[in-house]
C-alpha positions as CSV (number, residue, x, y, z in Angstrom):
1,M,71.8,-9.3,68.6
2,L,70.4,-6.7,66.1
3,E,70.2,-4.1,68.8
4,K,73.9,-4.6,69.6
5,D,74.7,-4.4,66.0
6,Q,72.7,-1.2,65.7
7,A,75.0,0.6,68.2
8,T,78.0,-0.5,66.1
9,E,76.4,0.5,62.9
10,Q,75.5,3.9,64.3
11,E,79.1,4.6,65.3
12,R,80.1,3.8,61.7
13,V,77.4,6.2,60.4
14,Y,78.8,9.0,62.6
15,R,82.4,8.3,61.3
16,V,81.4,8.1,57.7
17,V,79.3,11.2,57.8
18,Q,82.2,13.2,59.3
19,I,84.4,12.0,56.5
20,I,81.7,13.1,54.0
21,K,81.5,16.5,55.6
22,N,85.2,16.9,55.5
23,E,85.4,16.1,51.8
24,W,82.3,18.2,51.1
25,T,83.9,21.3,52.8
26,R,87.2,20.8,51.1
27,L,85.7,20.2,47.6
28,K,83.2,23.1,48.0
29,E,86.1,25.5,48.7
30,Q,87.9,24.2,45.7
31,V,84.9,24.7,43.5
32,E,84.6,28.3,44.7
33,V,88.2,28.9,43.8
34,K,88.0,27.2,40.5
35,T,84.7,29.0,39.6
36,K,86.4,32.3,40.3
37,K,89.4,31.4,38.2
38,Q,87.2,30.2,35.4
39,R,85.4,33.5,35.2
40,Q,88.8,35.3,35.0
41,Q,89.9,32.9,32.3
42,L,86.7,33.5,30.3
43,K,87.3,37.3,30.6
44,L,90.9,36.8,29.3
45,S,89.7,34.7,26.4
46,K,87.6,37.6,25.1
47,E,90.7,39.9,25.2
48,I,92.7,37.6,22.9
49,K,92.7,39.0,19.4
50,I,93.7,37.4,16.1
51,S,96.7,39.3,14.8
52,Q,96.0,41.0,11.5
53,G,99.7,41.4,10.6
54,S,101.7,38.8,8.9
55,T,100.4,35.3,8.1
56,E,102.8,33.8,10.6
57,S,101.6,36.1,13.4
58,M,98.0,35.5,12.5
59,W,98.3,31.7,12.7
60,E,100.3,32.0,15.9
61,S,97.6,34.1,17.6
62,A,94.8,31.8,16.3
63,G,96.6,28.8,17.7
64,E,97.0,30.5,21.0
65,L,93.2,31.2,21.1
66,R,92.4,27.5,20.2
67,E,94.7,26.2,23.0
68,F,93.1,28.7,25.4
69,E,89.6,27.6,24.5
70,K,90.6,23.9,24.8
71,D,92.0,24.5,28.2
72,L,88.8,26.3,29.2
73,M,86.7,23.3,28.0
74,I,88.7,20.9,30.1
75,R,88.5,23.1,33.2
76,D,84.7,23.5,32.6
77,K,84.2,19.7,32.5
78,E,86.3,19.4,35.7
79,L,84.1,22.1,37.3
80,I,80.9,20.3,36.3
81,N,82.2,17.0,37.8
82,S,83.2,18.8,41.0
83,N,79.8,20.5,41.3
84,N,78.1,17.1,40.8
85,R,80.2,15.6,43.5
86,V,79.4,18.4,45.9
87,A,75.7,17.9,45.3
88,I,75.9,14.2,46.0
89,L,78.0,14.6,49.1
90,E,75.5,17.2,50.5
91,K,72.7,14.6,50.2
92,M,74.9,11.8,51.7
93,Q,75.4,13.8,54.9
94,A,71.9,13.0,56.0
95,A,71.9,9.4,54.8
96,P,75.3,8.1,53.7
97,Y,74.0,4.7,52.6
98,F,70.9,2.5,52.7
99,G,72.1,-1.0,52.4
100,R,74.8,-3.5,53.4
101,I,75.8,-6.7,51.8
102,D,78.2,-9.3,53.3
103,Y,79.3,-11.9,50.7
104,H,82.1,-14.4,50.1
105,D,83.8,-16.2,47.3
106,E,86.8,-18.5,47.2
107,D,89.1,-15.6,48.0
108,G,87.4,-14.7,51.3
109,Q,84.6,-12.6,52.7
110,E,83.8,-8.9,52.1
111,T,81.4,-6.3,53.3
112,I,80.1,-3.4,51.3
113,Y,77.8,-0.5,52.2
114,I,75.6,0.9,49.3
115,G,74.5,4.5,48.8
116,I,73.7,7.0,46.1
117,G,77.4,7.8,45.7
118,S,80.8,6.3,46.5
119,L,83.2,7.3,49.3
120,F,86.8,6.3,49.9
121,E,89.3,6.8,52.7
122,E,92.8,5.8,51.7
123,N,92.4,2.1,50.7
124,D,89.0,1.7,52.5
125,N,85.9,1.7,50.3
126,L,83.5,3.2,52.8
127,V,80.4,3.5,50.5
128,V,79.8,1.9,47.1
129,D,77.8,3.7,44.4
130,W,74.5,1.8,43.8
131,R,75.4,1.7,40.1
132,S,78.7,-0.2,40.5
133,P,78.7,-3.8,39.4
134,I,79.2,-5.2,42.9
135,A,76.2,-3.3,44.1
136,S,74.0,-5.6,42.0
137,L,74.3,-8.2,44.8
138,Y,72.0,-6.0,46.9
139,Y,69.3,-6.1,44.2
140,E,69.8,-9.5,42.7
141,G,70.2,-11.9,45.5
142,N,68.9,-13.1,48.9
143,I,70.8,-14.7,51.8
144,G,72.4,-17.9,50.7
145,D,72.1,-17.2,47.0
146,D,75.0,-17.6,44.6
147,V,74.8,-14.5,42.4
148,K,76.8,-14.0,39.2
149,I,77.7,-10.5,38.2
150,K,79.8,-9.1,35.4
151,V,82.8,-6.9,36.5
152,G,84.5,-5.6,33.4
153,Q,84.9,-8.6,31.0
154,Q,84.8,-11.1,33.8
155,S,81.8,-13.0,35.2
156,L,82.2,-13.5,38.9
157,A,80.1,-15.5,41.4
158,F,79.5,-14.5,45.0
159,T,77.5,-16.0,47.8
160,I,75.4,-13.6,49.9
161,D,75.8,-14.0,53.7
162,L,73.9,-10.9,54.9
163,K,71.5,-8.4,53.4
164,R,70.9,-5.4,55.8
165,Q,68.7,-2.4,55.1
166,F,69.0,1.0,56.9
167,L,66.6,3.9,57.2
168,I,68.9,6.8,58.1
169,R,67.7,10.3,58.6
170,D,69.9,13.2,59.7
171,A,72.7,10.8,60.3
172,E,70.7,8.7,62.7
173,I,69.6,5.1,62.1
174,V,65.8,5.3,62.4
175,R,65.4,1.6,61.6
176,M,67.6,-1.3,60.6
177,L,66.5,-4.7,59.2
178,D,68.2,-7.9,58.1
179,T,66.1,-9.2,55.2
180,D,66.0,-12.0,52.7
181,N,64.8,-9.7,49.9
182,V,64.0,-6.1,49.1
183,M,60.6,-6.9,47.7
184,G,57.8,-6.6,50.2
185,D,60.1,-5.5,53.1
186,P,58.8,-3.0,55.7
187,Y,60.9,-0.1,54.2
188,L,59.4,-0.5,50.8
189,L,55.9,-0.7,52.3
190,E,56.7,2.4,54.4
191,V,57.6,4.4,51.3
192,L,54.5,3.2,49.5
193,E,52.2,3.8,52.4
194,G,53.6,7.4,52.8
195,H,51.9,10.5,51.4
196,S,52.4,11.7,47.9
197,S,54.7,14.7,47.3
198,Y,55.0,17.5,44.9
199,Q,58.2,16.0,43.5
200,M,59.3,12.4,42.7
201,G,62.1,11.0,44.7
202,A,65.0,8.9,43.4
203,V,64.2,5.8,45.6
204,V,67.2,3.7,44.7
205,S,67.1,2.1,48.1
206,T,63.9,0.3,47.1
207,L,64.9,-0.6,43.5
208,Q,63.5,-4.0,42.8
209,R,65.3,-6.9,41.1
210,E,63.4,-6.7,37.8
211,Q,63.9,-2.9,37.8
212,N,67.6,-3.3,38.5
213,Q,68.0,-5.6,35.5
214,I,66.4,-3.0,33.2
215,V,68.6,-0.3,34.6
216,R,71.8,-2.2,33.9
217,E,70.9,-3.5,30.4
218,T,73.1,-1.7,27.9
219,R,73.4,-4.1,24.9
220,K,70.3,-3.2,22.9
221,A,70.0,-0.1,20.8
222,V,66.4,0.3,21.8
223,T,64.9,-0.4,25.2
224,L,61.2,-0.2,25.9
225,I,60.1,-0.2,29.6
226,E,56.5,-1.1,29.6
227,G,54.3,-1.8,32.6
228,V,51.1,-1.4,34.5
229,A,50.2,2.0,36.0
230,G,52.3,2.8,39.0
231,S,54.9,0.1,38.3
232,G,57.9,2.6,38.5
233,K,58.5,3.0,34.7
234,T,59.6,6.6,35.1
235,V,61.8,6.0,38.1
236,V,63.5,3.1,36.2
237,L,64.0,5.3,33.2
238,M,65.6,8.0,35.3
239,Q,67.8,5.5,37.2
240,K,68.9,4.0,33.8
241,I,70.0,7.5,32.7
242,A,72.1,7.8,35.9
243,Y,73.5,4.4,35.4
244,L,74.5,5.1,31.8
245,L,76.4,8.2,32.9
246,Y,78.2,6.1,35.5
247,A,78.9,3.0,33.4
248,F,80.1,5.0,30.4
249,R,81.5,8.1,32.1
250,D,84.6,8.1,29.8
251,Q,82.4,7.9,26.6
252,L,79.2,9.7,27.5
253,T,78.4,13.1,28.9
254,A,75.1,14.5,30.3
255,E,74.9,16.9,27.4
256,E,74.7,13.9,25.0
257,I,71.4,12.7,26.6
258,V,68.0,14.2,26.2
259,L,65.0,13.3,28.3
260,F,61.5,14.1,26.9
261,S,58.6,14.5,29.4
262,P,54.9,14.7,28.4
263,N,54.4,18.2,29.8
264,K,55.9,20.8,32.0
265,I,54.0,19.8,35.1
266,F,55.4,16.3,34.9
267,Q,58.8,17.7,34.0
268,E,58.8,19.7,37.2
269,Y,57.5,16.7,39.1
270,I,60.5,14.6,38.2
271,S,63.1,17.4,38.1
272,Q,64.9,16.4,41.3
273,V,65.3,12.7,40.5
274,L,68.5,13.0,38.5
275,P,70.1,15.7,40.7
276,A,69.4,13.4,43.7
277,L,71.5,10.8,41.9
278,G,74.3,13.3,41.3
279,E,73.5,14.0,37.6
280,L,72.7,17.7,37.2
281,N,73.1,18.5,33.5
282,V,70.9,16.2,31.5
283,D,68.8,18.1,29.0
284,S,65.2,17.6,30.1
285,T,62.5,19.1,27.9
286,T,59.0,18.6,26.5
287,F,58.6,17.8,22.9
288,K,56.7,21.1,22.3
289,D,59.7,23.1,23.7
290,F,62.1,21.0,21.7
291,M,60.3,21.8,18.5
292,K,60.0,25.5,19.4
293,R,63.8,25.6,19.6
294,K,64.1,23.8,16.3
295,V,61.7,26.0,14.4
296,P,62.1,29.4,16.2
297,Q,60.7,31.4,13.3
298,F,57.1,30.2,14.1
299,K,55.1,30.5,17.2
300,L,53.5,27.3,18.4
301,V,49.7,27.3,18.3
302,S,48.5,25.4,21.3
303,H,45.1,23.8,21.6
304,Q,43.6,22.0,24.6
305,D,41.6,19.4,22.9
306,E,42.6,15.8,23.9
307,R,40.4,14.4,21.1
308,L,42.6,14.6,18.0
309,T,40.9,15.5,14.7
310,N,41.1,13.2,11.7
311,V,43.5,15.7,10.2
312,A,45.8,15.6,13.2
313,L,45.6,11.7,13.2
314,L,46.8,11.8,9.5
315,K,49.6,14.2,10.2
316,D,50.7,12.2,13.2
317,S,50.9,9.0,11.2
318,L,53.7,7.0,9.6
319,A,51.8,7.3,6.4
320,F,52.2,11.1,6.4
321,Y,55.9,10.7,7.2
322,E,56.4,8.3,4.3
323,A,54.4,10.7,2.0
324,L,56.8,13.5,3.0
325,K,59.8,11.3,2.0
326,R,58.2,10.4,-1.3
327,Y,57.5,14.0,-2.0
328,A,61.1,14.9,-1.3
329,A,62.2,12.3,-3.8
330,V,59.9,13.9,-6.4
331,L,61.4,17.3,-5.7
332,K,64.7,16.1,-7.3
333,K,63.0,16.3,-10.7
334,R,60.3,18.9,-10.3
335,Y,58.2,21.3,-8.1
336,M,61.1,23.0,-6.3
337,R,60.2,26.5,-5.1
338,F,63.2,28.9,-5.4
339,A,63.5,32.6,-4.8
340,D,65.5,35.2,-6.9
341,I,68.9,36.0,-5.5
342,R,69.0,39.8,-5.5
343,F,71.6,42.5,-5.0
344,Q,71.0,46.2,-4.7
345,D,67.3,45.7,-5.7
346,E,68.4,43.9,-8.9
347,V,68.1,40.2,-9.7
348,L,71.5,38.6,-9.8
349,I,70.3,35.1,-10.4
350,S,66.7,34.5,-11.2
351,K,64.6,31.7,-9.7
352,E,64.3,30.3,-13.2
353,E,68.1,30.2,-13.6
354,I,68.4,28.5,-10.2
355,A,65.8,25.9,-11.2
356,A,67.6,25.3,-14.5
357,L,70.9,24.8,-12.7
358,F,69.2,22.5,-10.1
359,Y,67.4,20.2,-12.6
360,G,70.5,20.1,-14.8
361,I,72.5,18.4,-12.0
362,D,72.8,14.6,-12.6
363,S,72.8,13.2,-9.0
364,E,71.9,9.8,-7.7
365,G,72.1,11.0,-4.1
366,S,69.5,12.5,-1.8
367,L,67.6,15.7,-2.3
368,A,69.9,17.4,0.3
369,S,73.0,16.3,-1.6
370,K,71.7,17.6,-4.9
371,L,70.9,21.0,-3.2
372,L,74.5,21.0,-1.8
373,I,75.8,20.7,-5.4
374,L,73.5,23.5,-6.4
375,Q,74.8,25.6,-3.5
376,N,78.4,25.2,-4.8
377,K,77.4,26.1,-8.3
378,L,75.7,29.3,-7.1
379,L,78.7,30.2,-5.0
380,H,80.9,29.8,-8.1
381,K,78.5,31.9,-10.1
382,I,78.6,34.6,-7.5
383,N,82.4,34.6,-7.6
384,L,82.3,35.2,-11.4
385,I,79.8,38.0,-10.8
386,K,82.1,39.5,-8.2
387,V,85.0,39.6,-10.8
388,D,82.7,41.4,-13.2
389,Q,81.8,44.0,-10.6
390,L,85.4,45.1,-10.0
391,R,85.0,48.1,-12.3
392,A,81.4,48.7,-11.5
393,V,80.4,52.4,-10.9
394,W,79.1,51.6,-7.3
395,V,82.5,50.2,-6.4
396,E,84.4,53.2,-7.8
397,E,82.0,55.5,-5.8
398,A,82.7,53.5,-2.6
399,I,86.4,53.9,-3.1
400,M,86.0,57.6,-3.7
401,N,84.0,57.9,-0.5
402,L,86.9,56.5,1.5
403,S,88.9,58.9,3.5
404,N,92.3,60.0,2.3
405,R,93.9,58.5,5.4
406,N,92.5,55.0,4.4
407,L,93.6,55.4,0.8
408,R,97.1,56.5,1.9
409,H,97.3,53.4,4.2
410,Y,96.6,51.0,1.4
411,E,99.0,52.8,-1.0
412,L,101.8,52.6,1.5
413,Q,101.2,48.9,2.1
414,S,101.1,48.0,-1.6
415,R,103.5,50.8,-2.8
416,N,101.3,50.9,-5.9
417,K,98.2,53.1,-6.4
418,K,96.5,50.8,-8.9
419,A,97.2,47.7,-6.7
420,A,95.8,49.5,-3.7
421,E,92.6,50.4,-5.6
422,D,92.3,46.8,-6.8
423,E,92.7,45.5,-3.2
424,L,90.2,48.1,-2.0
425,A,87.7,47.1,-4.7
426,E,88.0,43.4,-3.8
427,Q,87.4,44.1,-0.1
428,I,84.4,46.3,-0.9
429,I,82.9,43.7,-3.1
430,D,83.6,40.9,-0.6
431,T,81.9,42.9,2.1
432,A,78.9,43.7,-0.1
433,F,78.4,40.1,-1.3
434,E,79.0,38.4,2.0
435,P,75.3,38.5,3.1
436,I,74.4,36.9,-0.3
437,E,77.0,34.2,0.1
438,Q,75.8,33.5,3.6
439,K,72.2,33.1,2.3
440,I,73.3,30.7,-0.3
441,E,75.3,28.7,2.3
442,A,72.1,28.6,4.4
443,L,70.1,27.5,1.3
444,A,67.9,30.6,2.0
445,F,67.1,30.8,-1.7
446,V,64.6,27.9,-1.2
447,R,61.1,29.1,-0.4
448,Y,60.5,26.6,2.5
449,Q,57.0,27.9,3.5
450,S,55.7,27.8,-0.1
451,Q,57.3,24.4,-0.4
452,Y,55.4,23.1,2.7
453,I,52.1,24.4,1.4
454,H,52.8,22.8,-2.0
455,F,53.5,19.5,-0.2
456,L,50.1,19.7,1.6
457,K,48.4,20.2,-1.8
458,A,50.2,17.1,-3.0
459,V,49.1,14.9,-0.1
460,P,45.9,13.5,-1.7
461,K,48.1,12.0,-4.4
462,L,50.4,10.5,-1.8
463,V,48.0,9.3,0.9
464,N,44.6,7.7,0.8
465,L,42.6,10.3,2.7
466,S,39.6,8.0,3.3
467,D,41.8,5.9,5.5
468,F,41.7,8.8,8.0
469,G,38.0,9.7,7.5
470,L,38.8,12.6,5.2
471,N,38.0,13.7,1.6
472,E,39.6,16.2,-0.7
473,A,37.2,19.0,0.3
474,D,38.1,18.5,3.9
475,W,41.8,18.6,3.0
476,K,41.5,21.8,0.9
477,E,39.7,23.5,3.8
478,H,42.5,22.5,6.1
479,I,45.2,23.7,3.7
480,A,43.6,27.2,3.8
481,I,43.8,27.2,7.6
482,V,47.5,26.2,7.5
483,A,48.2,28.9,4.9
484,N,46.7,31.5,7.2
485,H,48.8,30.1,10.1
486,V,52.0,30.4,8.0
487,K,51.2,34.0,7.1
488,A,50.7,34.8,10.8
489,R,54.1,33.0,11.5
490,Q,52.5,30.3,13.6
491,L,52.0,26.6,13.3
492,L,50.2,23.7,15.1
493,L,52.6,21.2,16.6
494,E,51.9,18.5,13.9
495,D,52.7,21.1,11.2
496,M,55.8,22.2,13.0
497,D,56.9,18.5,13.1
498,A,56.2,18.1,9.3
499,Y,57.7,21.5,8.4
500,D,61.0,20.8,10.2
501,T,61.2,17.3,8.6
502,L,60.8,18.8,5.2
503,V,63.5,21.3,5.9
504,R,65.8,18.5,7.1
505,L,65.1,16.5,3.9
506,L,66.0,19.6,1.9
507,K,69.1,20.7,3.9
508,G,70.3,17.5,5.4
509,P,70.9,17.1,9.2
510,T,70.6,20.6,10.8
511,S,70.9,19.9,14.5
512,A,74.1,21.0,16.3
513,K,73.3,18.5,19.1
514,K,74.7,15.0,18.7
515,Y,72.6,13.0,21.2
516,K,73.8,9.5,21.9
517,Y,70.7,8.6,24.0
518,I,67.2,9.8,23.4
519,C,64.9,9.0,26.4
520,L,61.1,9.3,26.1
521,D,58.8,9.0,29.1
522,E,55.1,8.3,28.4
523,V,56.1,7.2,24.9
524,Q,52.4,6.5,24.1
525,D,51.8,10.2,24.0
526,F,54.2,10.6,21.1
527,S,52.9,10.3,17.6
528,P,54.5,7.8,15.2
529,F,55.5,10.7,13.0
530,Q,57.4,12.3,15.9
531,L,59.2,9.1,16.9
532,Q,60.3,8.4,13.3
533,M,61.4,12.0,13.0
534,L,63.6,11.7,16.1
535,K,65.1,8.4,14.8
536,D,65.9,9.9,11.4
537,S,67.3,13.1,12.9
538,Y,69.6,11.3,15.2
539,P,70.4,8.0,13.3
540,T,73.2,6.9,15.6
541,A,71.4,7.6,18.9
542,R,70.1,4.8,21.2
543,F,66.5,5.0,22.5
544,V,65.2,4.3,26.0
545,M,61.4,4.6,26.2
546,S,58.9,4.0,29.0
547,G,55.1,3.9,28.8
548,D,51.8,2.2,29.2
549,L,49.7,1.8,26.0
550,N,46.6,1.4,28.2
551,Q,47.1,5.1,29.1
552,N,47.2,6.3,25.5
553,I,44.5,8.9,26.0
554,L,45.3,10.7,22.7
555,M,43.1,8.4,20.6
556,K,45.6,5.6,20.4
557,R,48.0,7.3,18.1
558,M,51.0,5.1,19.1
559,S,50.9,1.3,18.9
560,F,53.3,-1.7,19.2
561,E,53.0,-2.1,15.5
562,D,54.3,1.4,15.0
563,L,57.2,0.9,17.4
564,K,58.2,-2.3,15.7
565,R,58.0,-0.7,12.3
566,I,60.0,2.4,13.3
567,F,62.8,0.3,15.0
568,A,62.7,-2.7,12.6
569,D,66.4,-2.5,11.8
570,D,67.6,-2.0,15.4
571,S,68.2,-4.5,18.2
572,F,65.1,-4.1,20.4
573,R,64.3,-5.3,23.9
574,S,61.0,-4.8,25.7
575,F,60.7,-5.2,29.5
576,Q,57.4,-5.7,31.4
577,L,56.9,-4.3,34.9
578,L,53.8,-6.0,36.3
579,T,53.9,-4.9,40.0
580,S,52.0,-1.8,40.9
581,Y,53.7,0.2,43.6
582,R,51.4,3.2,43.5
583,S,47.8,2.1,43.9
584,T,46.2,-0.3,46.3
585,N,45.0,-3.7,45.1
586,E,41.4,-2.4,45.4
587,I,42.0,0.7,43.2
588,V,43.8,-1.5,40.6
589,Q,41.0,-4.0,40.4
590,F,38.5,-1.1,39.9
591,S,40.7,0.6,37.3
592,N,41.2,-2.6,35.3
593,S,37.5,-2.6,34.5
594,F,38.3,0.1,31.9
595,I,41.0,-1.8,30.0
596,E,39.5,-2.8,26.6
597,H,41.8,-5.8,25.8
598,E,43.3,-8.5,28.0
599,I,44.1,-7.3,31.5
600,P,47.8,-7.7,32.3
601,A,48.6,-10.2,35.1
602,G,50.0,-7.8,37.7
603,N,51.2,-8.0,41.3
604,Y,49.8,-5.5,43.8
605,I,51.4,-5.4,47.2
606,R,49.2,-3.0,49.2
607,S,45.6,-3.1,50.2
608,G,43.2,-0.4,51.3
609,Q,39.6,0.7,51.1
610,K,37.4,0.0,48.1
611,P,36.8,2.9,45.7
612,V,33.8,4.9,46.5
613,V,31.1,5.6,43.9
614,I,29.4,9.0,44.3
615,Q,26.1,9.5,42.4
616,T,25.6,13.2,41.4
617,E,22.1,13.1,40.0
618,G,19.0,13.1,42.2
619,Q,20.8,12.2,45.4
620,G,20.7,15.5,47.4
621,D,23.6,17.7,47.9
622,Y,26.5,15.3,47.2
623,M,28.9,18.3,47.5
624,D,28.5,18.2,51.3
625,Y,29.9,14.7,51.2
626,V,32.7,15.7,48.8
627,K,33.6,18.7,51.0
628,R,33.8,16.6,54.2
629,K,36.1,14.1,52.5
630,V,38.3,16.8,51.2
631,E,38.6,18.4,54.6
632,E,39.4,15.0,56.2
633,S,42.0,14.4,53.7
634,T,43.8,17.7,53.9
635,A,43.7,17.6,57.7
636,A,45.6,14.3,57.4
637,G,48.2,15.9,55.1
638,L,46.9,14.1,52.0
639,R,47.0,15.6,48.5
640,V,43.7,15.6,46.7
641,A,43.1,15.8,42.9
642,F,39.8,16.3,41.1
643,I,40.6,14.9,37.6
644,G,38.4,15.6,34.6
645,K,38.3,13.8,31.3
646,N,39.1,17.0,29.5
647,Y,39.8,20.7,30.1
648,A,36.1,21.7,29.9
649,E,35.1,19.1,32.5
650,A,37.8,20.3,34.8
651,E,36.8,23.9,34.4
652,R,33.1,23.1,34.9
653,F,33.8,21.2,38.2
654,S,36.0,24.1,39.4
655,D,32.9,26.2,39.4
656,E,31.1,23.6,41.5
657,L,33.9,23.5,44.0
658,A,34.0,27.3,44.3
659,E,30.2,27.4,44.9
660,A,30.7,24.8,47.7
661,D,33.4,27.0,49.2
662,I,36.1,24.3,48.9
663,A,39.6,25.7,48.6
664,F,41.5,24.5,45.5
665,R,43.8,25.4,42.7
666,S,42.8,25.0,39.1
667,V,45.5,23.6,36.8
668,Q,44.5,24.2,33.1
669,R,47.9,24.8,31.5
670,D,51.2,22.9,31.9
671,T,52.8,26.1,33.1
672,D,50.3,26.4,36.1
673,N,51.6,25.7,39.6
674,S,50.2,22.4,40.8
675,H,51.7,22.8,44.4
676,H,48.5,22.9,46.3
677,P,46.8,20.4,48.7
678,V,43.7,20.3,46.4
679,I,43.8,20.7,42.7
680,V,41.5,20.4,39.7
681,I,43.2,19.1,36.6
682,P,42.4,17.5,33.2
683,A,43.6,14.0,32.6
684,Q,46.0,15.1,29.9
685,L,48.0,17.1,32.4
686,A,47.7,14.5,35.2
687,K,49.6,11.9,33.2
688,G,52.4,10.4,35.3
689,L,51.4,12.2,38.5
690,E,50.1,10.6,41.7
691,F,47.9,11.8,44.5
692,D,46.8,10.4,47.8
693,V,43.2,10.9,47.0
694,V,41.6,11.2,43.6
695,F,38.0,12.3,42.6
696,A,37.4,10.9,39.1
697,L,35.0,13.2,37.3
698,C,33.3,10.7,35.0
699,Q,29.9,11.9,34.2
700,Y,29.7,10.7,30.6
701,P,26.5,11.5,28.7
702,S,26.4,8.6,26.3
703,Q,27.6,5.1,25.4
704,N,29.5,6.1,22.2
705,V,31.5,8.7,24.1
706,I,33.0,6.2,26.5
707,D,33.9,3.7,23.7
708,N,36.7,6.1,22.7
709,E,37.6,7.3,26.1
710,L,38.0,4.2,28.4
711,Q,41.8,4.8,28.5
712,I,41.1,8.3,29.9
713,V,39.1,6.8,32.7
714,Y,41.8,4.2,33.3
715,T,44.4,6.9,33.5
716,I,42.4,9.0,35.9
717,C,41.7,6.2,38.3
718,T,45.3,5.0,38.4
719,R,46.5,8.4,39.6
720,A,45.2,7.4,43.1
721,M,47.5,6.0,45.7
722,H,45.2,5.4,48.7
723,E,41.6,6.6,48.0
724,L,39.5,6.8,44.8
725,Y,36.1,8.5,44.6
726,F,34.4,7.8,41.3
727,M,31.8,10.4,40.4
728,V,29.0,9.4,38.0
729,A,25.6,10.9,37.2
730,D,23.8,7.7,38.2
731,R,24.3,4.0,38.8
732,E,23.0,3.2,35.3
733,E,25.8,5.0,33.6
734,P,27.6,2.7,31.1
735,L,30.9,3.3,32.7
736,L,29.8,2.0,36.1
737,Q,28.1,-1.0,34.4
738,R,31.6,-2.2,33.4
739,V,32.6,-2.5,37.1
740,D,31.8,-5.6,39.2
741,P,29.8,-4.2,42.2
742,K,32.0,-6.2,44.6
743,N,34.9,-3.9,43.6
744,Y,33.4,-0.7,44.9
745,Q,31.3,0.8,47.7
746,L,28.6,3.4,47.6
747,A,29.0,6.8,49.1
748,E,27.0,7.6,52.2
749,H,25.7,11.2,51.9
750,E,22.4,12.8,52.7
751,S,20.2,10.6,50.5
752,G,21.6,7.4,51.9
753,L,23.0,6.2,48.6
C-alpha cells in the first residue's frame, strides 16, 4: 500500500517542484528589475537638493525629499522580502516539504504538506510553512490524537488521521514513512547517526514536540531554554527567531532582533540556519564585536585566559554594576569631571563655571536628565556670547576678507549695507561656533575617561573587595594598569562594558538601534554585568536565552540566582530540554561523571562504543595508537577534534601531533578557519560545536586544579557525537577516579594497556 502511495506522492513532488521553479524564475526576474530600479532611485535621491530660495520653496523641496526617502524605504522592504522568498524557493526546489498530516474535525477532512516555506496555486495550499498554527499538528500529535491548537483568537480541535514523513533529495523521494510520532523515528535517527558538518542545519523536519512548544511560546517577556549538552538548545533558539518573524511579521522586522553568539567560530557554524529558514537579515554578532561598535574610540585588549582573575570576577558581577549606579547617583552632587569649553585658544566657559552651573541645578531626576538641563544652560550661554561677538575684531576681519562679489550679493539682497554686514557677521559667528555647539550637544565637555578612572578609585568605598579575594593594594595596582590602557586607547572587555555603562548613565540611552528581541546563545558565558547592561540599555526588549550552566567554563560567573535577580520584574519562563541528540548514551554517562551537583535526568536515544581511556605516561608510544585512530576516522569521513582545557594545552599538543606527522589545523583564535578534518582547539572556542570524534586532552597535574575545572572537562567530552577518547597521564589521575570503570574501556596500544 505504501509503495503505491509513494508513486502518487512522487508525482505530486514533481508537480509542486515545477510550480516552485516557475515562481522562483518569475520572482528572481522581478527582483533583478526592482534592484536595478532601486539603484537608479538612490542615485536620483542624491541629486535632490533643498532649495535655498524662499521659505515656501525650501519647505516644498524638503517635503519632496522626505516623500522620496519614504518611498525608497517601502521599496527597500519589499525588495528584502522578495529576496527572502527567492532564497526559500531555491531551497524548496530540492525538498519542497518533509511532512504530511491528514486530520479532520466536524467540518470534514483536510490534508496539508509541511515544508520550510509556504506555496499556493490559486486556491490550493500546496505547502504549509512549518511555523503556521496548523503545522503544529505535525509536531504535537500522533495518529488518533485530538490536538488543540490556537488559530488567531480561536482554540480549535482536530483529530489526526495520518502522519507521514518524507526524505526528499533533488526532488526525489528517497524514503517515505507513516509514523505515530516524530521522536525516535528512523529519519531522526538517520540525521543523528550521520556525520558532523562544518555548519549547523535548520532541521525543522525533526523538531520534537517539547522543542516545538518552546518555539511557539510568545507570552513571556523572558524565555530561558535550558538543557543537557546536545539537546538542541541552539537550534530551538534559531527556530524561535524564525517563528517570531513569521508570527509577528506585521510588527517585527529582522533588524529589530539581535542574536549573540559566544565566539566567531560558533557564529560561522550557525550562520546558515536562519537563511535556511528564509530569514536573511537578523543581526548576528559576538558580544565583543557588539561592544567594539559601541565604544569605537578604544581598541579591545584580548586575552586568552579562560580562568578569570579576581579583578575580572568583580568587574563581571552585579555588585560592580550596582556600585556604578550608586556612583552615578553621587555624581549629581559632587565629583563630576568637566573640561573647559574653548574658542580660538581661549576659555569661553571654564570647567569651574560649568561645575557651578551643574551643581546649582535643582533636579530630582537622573544624572542624565540633570546633564541635559546643564547642556541647555550652556547652549543658552553660548548664544549670549555669540551676541557679544557681533562687533568682535575677528568678525570684522572675516568680513573684510570676503570677496567684493560676496559683499555685493548680500547688499543687493538686503538693500542695506549695515543690514548686510549684520547678516554676514551672524553667519560667520554661527559657522565658527557650530563645532562648539555640537560638542555641547554631544556632552563632550564631560571628561569621560577621567570620570571612569575616578569611579575605579571610588570602588573600595562602594564594594567589599574581600568578597572577591581582593584588598586595596591589589585594587590600586589594577587601577594603574587600567590608566595605562586608557592612555593607549585600549580597554579589556570588562572595562569596555563598565565604561560604556558609565557613559550611558551620564548621557542617557545612546543606541540608535531599538531592538525588540535580544537573543543570547550560551548565556552562561555572559557575565551578570553584561546581561544587566543589556537589559537596562534596551528596557522594552524581550529576551530569549539558551544555555547549560553545567558548561559554564568561565569560573561560574553566571548563575540562576543572577538571572532571577536581573529579570525579577519580568514575566519569566524556563524550559528544560532533557533529551540529548548529539552524543551517544555511553558518552553522556561518561561525561556526567564531571557534573558537580545533581545529574539531570535525561533521555539519550542513541548507543555506541564506550569512551576509550588513553594513558600517556609510561605506556610506550601512545601516539601510534592516536595516529591510527585519526587515520581510520578521516578515511571514514569523520571530523576529529583534539580539545584542550586551555590555549596552552592545545598549543602543547599541537607540537606532539606535528612530531607524530599527523595532519591537522590549529585553531587558537576565533577568527581561525576551523574547516579541516582534524583540528586542535581549546575548550573555550569549542563551545557549542560538535565533532564525530573527540580526543579530550585532560592531563591535569593536581587535585585542586580539577576542582575548579570539572565543567571544562564536561564541556570537552560532550562535544563528541560518536567516539570519545579520554587522554590522561595515568589511571590514578583524580579525573579518571570520578568515572565508574564500567563506563569506559582502555586503549589497546603497544604496551597492552
